[in-house]
C-alpha positions in Angstrom: -198.6 -117.7 -27.5 -201.6 -119.8 -26.3 -202.0 -122.6 -24.0 -204.8 -125.0 -24.8 -206.5 -126.9 -22.0 -209.4 -129.4 -22.0 -212.1 -126.8 -21.8 -210.6 -123.4 -22.8 -207.7 -121.7 -24.5 -205.7 -119.3 -22.4 -203.9 -116.5 -24.1 -200.6 -115.4 -22.6 -199.7 -111.9 -23.5 -196.2 -111.4 -25.0 -195.9 -108.0 -23.2 -196.5 -109.7 -19.8 -193.9 -112.3 -20.6 -191.5 -109.5 -21.6 -192.2 -107.5 -18.4 -191.8 -110.6 -16.2 -188.5 -111.5 -18.0 -187.2 -108.0 -17.6 -188.1 -107.9 -13.9 -186.7 -111.3 -13.3 -183.3 -110.4 -14.9 -183.3 -107.2 -12.9 -183.9 -109.1 -9.7 -181.1 -111.6 -10.5 -178.7 -108.7 -11.2 -179.5 -106.8 -8.1 -179.1 -109.9 -5.9 -175.7 -110.6 -7.6 -174.7 -107.0 -7.0 -175.7 -107.3 -3.4 -173.6 -110.3 -2.9 -170.6 -108.6 -4.5 -171.1 -105.5 -2.3 -171.5 -107.6 0.8 -168.1 -109.3 0.0 -166.5 -105.8 -0.5 -167.9 -104.7 2.8 -166.5 -107.8 4.5 -163.1 -107.4 2.8 -162.8 -103.8 3.9 -162.8 -105.1 7.5 -159.6 -107.1 6.7 -157.6 -104.0 5.7 -155.9 -105.9 2.9 -155.6 -103.4 0.1 -155.2 -105.8 -2.8 -158.4 -107.8 -1.8 -160.3 -104.5 -1.3 -159.2 -103.3 -4.7 -160.3 -106.6 -6.4 -163.6 -106.6 -4.6 -164.3 -102.9 -5.5 -163.4 -103.6 -9.1 -165.8 -106.6 -9.2 -168.6 -104.3 -7.9 -167.7 -101.6 -10.5 -167.7 -104.1 -13.4 -171.0 -105.7 -12.2 -172.6 -102.3 -12.1 -171.4 -101.5 -15.6 -172.6 -104.8 -16.9 -176.0 -104.3 -15.3 -176.5 -100.9 -16.8 -178.3 -102.0 -20.0 -180.6 -104.2 -17.9 -181.5 -101.3 -15.6 -182.1 -99.1 -18.7 -184.5 -101.8 -20.0 -186.3 -101.9 -16.6 -186.7 -98.1 -16.7 -188.1 -98.3 -20.3 -190.5 -101.1 -19.2 -191.6 -98.9 -16.3 -192.2 -96.1 -18.8 -194.3 -98.4 -21.0 -196.4 -99.3 -18.0 -196.7 -95.6 -17.1 -195.4 -96.3 -13.6 -193.0 -94.0 -11.7 -191.8 -96.6 -9.3 -191.9 -100.4 -8.7 -194.8 -100.2 -6.2 -197.0 -98.5 -8.8 -195.9 -100.9 -11.4 -196.9 -103.8 -9.2 -200.3 -102.2 -8.6 -200.8 -101.7 -12.3 -199.8 -105.3 -13.1 -202.2 -106.6 -10.5 -205.0 -104.5 -12.1 -204.4 -106.3 -15.4 -204.2 -109.6 -13.6 -200.5 -110.2 -14.0 -199.8 -111.6 -10.5 -196.4 -113.1 -11.4 -195.0 -109.9 -12.9 -196.5 -107.9 -9.9 -194.7 -110.2 -7.5 -191.4 -109.8 -9.4 -191.9 -106.0 -9.3 -192.3 -106.1 -5.5 -189.4 -108.5 -5.1 -187.2 -106.2 -7.2 -188.2 -103.2 -5.1 -187.3 -105.1 -1.9 -184.0 -106.2 -3.4 -183.1 -102.7 -4.5 -183.9 -101.4 -1.0 -181.6 -104.0 0.6 -178.9 -103.1 -2.0 -179.3 -99.4 -1.1 -178.8 -100.1 2.6 -175.8 -102.3 2.0 -174.4 -99.7 -0.4 -174.8 -97.0 2.3 -173.1 -99.2 4.8 -170.2 -100.1 2.5 -169.8 -96.4 1.6 -169.6 -95.5 5.3 -167.0 -98.2 6.0 -165.0 -96.9 3.0 -165.1 -93.4 4.3 -163.9 -94.6 7.8 -161.2 -96.6 6.1 -160.1 -93.5 4.1 -160.1 -91.4 7.3 -158.0 -94.0 9.1 -155.5 -94.2 6.3 -155.2 -90.4 6.1 -154.7 -90.2 9.8 -152.0 -92.9 9.7 -150.2 -91.1 6.8 -150.3 -87.7 8.7 -148.9 -89.4 11.8 -146.1 -91.0 9.9 -145.3 -87.8 8.2 -145.3 -86.0 11.6 -142.8 -88.6 12.8 -140.5 -87.7 10.0 -141.1 -90.7 7.7 -141.3 -88.7 4.5 -139.6 -90.9 2.0 -142.0 -91.1 -0.9 -142.4 -94.8 -1.3 -141.9 -95.6 2.4 -144.6 -93.4 3.7 -147.3 -95.3 1.8 -145.8 -98.6 2.6 -145.6 -97.9 6.4 -149.3 -96.8 6.4 
C-alpha cells in the first residue's frame, strides 16, 4: 500500500499494519477481559452464587474466545524475534514503527493490570471458598446434615 503526497510517496509496510492490527486486537481483548474480571471481583463481594457463577462463566468464555488472538500475538512476537512486549516495542522503534511500538507498550501495561486484577480476584475466590467451607463445617457440627439442606443453609 502506498500513500502519495505532493512531494513524495510513502510506503506503508503490510507487515507493520499486520503487527499493529494484531496488537490493537490484543489490547482490546485484554481490556474487555479486565472489565469482566473486575465485574466478577465485585460480584464476589455480594455473595450471590448465581451472579458469581454467571460472571465467572463470562470470564471463562471470554478467555476461550481470546485464545486464538493470543496465539496470533505470540506468533507475531516470534516473527519479530522478541521474547516479550518490551523487546518487541524496542525492535519496532528501531524500524521506525512508532504506532506499533506504542501498541506493544500499551498491551504490556494492560496485561500487567489484568494480572494484578486476576491475582486479586483469585485471592477473593479463595477467601470465599474458605468462608463457605467453614460455614458448611459449622452447620455440620450443629447437626444439620440433611444433604440438600446443608448446602442451602450455607
